[in-house]
N, C-alpha and C positions, 0 to 999 in steps of 0.2 A: 694198717688194714691191708690185707692182701687183695688182689684183684678178684679172686674167687669169692671171698666173703663179701666184697662190695657188690658184685653182681648178684649174689643170692639175696642180700639185703634189699637191693633195688627191685628185684622181681617180686619179693614179698610185699614191699611198700606199694608197688604198682597195682598188684592184685587187690590189696586192701583198699587203696584209694579209689580204684575203679568201681568197687562195690558199695562203698559207704553211702553215697547219695541215695541209693535204692533201698537201703536197709533202715537208715535213720529217718525219723519223721520231723526232725528239727532243722530249720533252715540255717545253713552254714554251721550246723551242729550246736547252735546256741539258742536261736530264737524259735519259739513255738508259734506256728502259723495260727492266725485267728480262726480259720476254718477247722483246725485240728489236723489237717492233712496237707502236705506239700503238693503243689501243682507239678505237672510234668515239666513245665518250663523252669521251675525252681530246681528240680532235680537235674535237668540238663545243664543249667548254669553252674551248679555245684560240681557236676562231673567235669565240665570244661575247666573250671577253676582248679580242681585237683589235678587235672592233666598238666597244667602249667606249673603247679607247685611241685609235682613229682619230677617234672622236667628240670626244674631248678635243683632238686636233690640229685638228679642224675649228673648235671653239670658239676656240682660240688664233689660228688664221688669220683667222677672222671678226673677232675683236677687233683684230688687228693691221691688217687691211686696211680695216675700216670704222670702227674706233674705238669700237664698241659691240656688244653682243650683242642680237639680236632674240629676243623671246619666241616660243616654239614650243609648239603643242599636241601631244597624243598622236598625232595623225594624222601629223605630220612624222616622229616617231620610228618609227612603224609603216612608213612609206614608206622611210625610210633603212635600216631593218632588212631589208626586202624587196629593196632594191637591193644591199645587202651580200650577201644570199643569191644573187642573180643573178650578181654579180661572182665568187662562189666556185664557180660551176658548172664552169669549166675545170679547176680543181684537183681538184674532186670527181670529175669524169669521168676524169681521169688516174689518180687513186688507185684507183677501184673498177671501171674498165672498161678503159681503154687500157693501163694498166701490165700487166695480166694477159695481154692479147694480145701486147704487145711481149716480155714474158718468154717466152711460149710460142714465138714466132717465133725468138727468140734461141736457145732450147734446140734447136729444130728445125734451125737452121743449124749448131750445134755438132755435132749427131749426124751430119749429112751431110758434114762436113768431115773 
């Protein structure tokens, strides 16, 4: 695997992983919550868990592509966490803003038909 394809694969995986907790209604993508809807804390827990899982994928891709792992300081992990947060913005906005507007418009259309 070339370095370019590994970087592209990692960026796609990070974007998908950052948005999955906000789109899925199943806790850890397996368990259906009793209330039918995940709480915000469950979504945040999943999001943080996926950050660490994708970080493990990044370590594996770095080792495979470069043959070694480079030492990183705390600044690197702070920046990657912030980037993961930015990548999660579309899913977060869909869950807490856009979905309500779409549901409202769908109900309005059903009433008028």
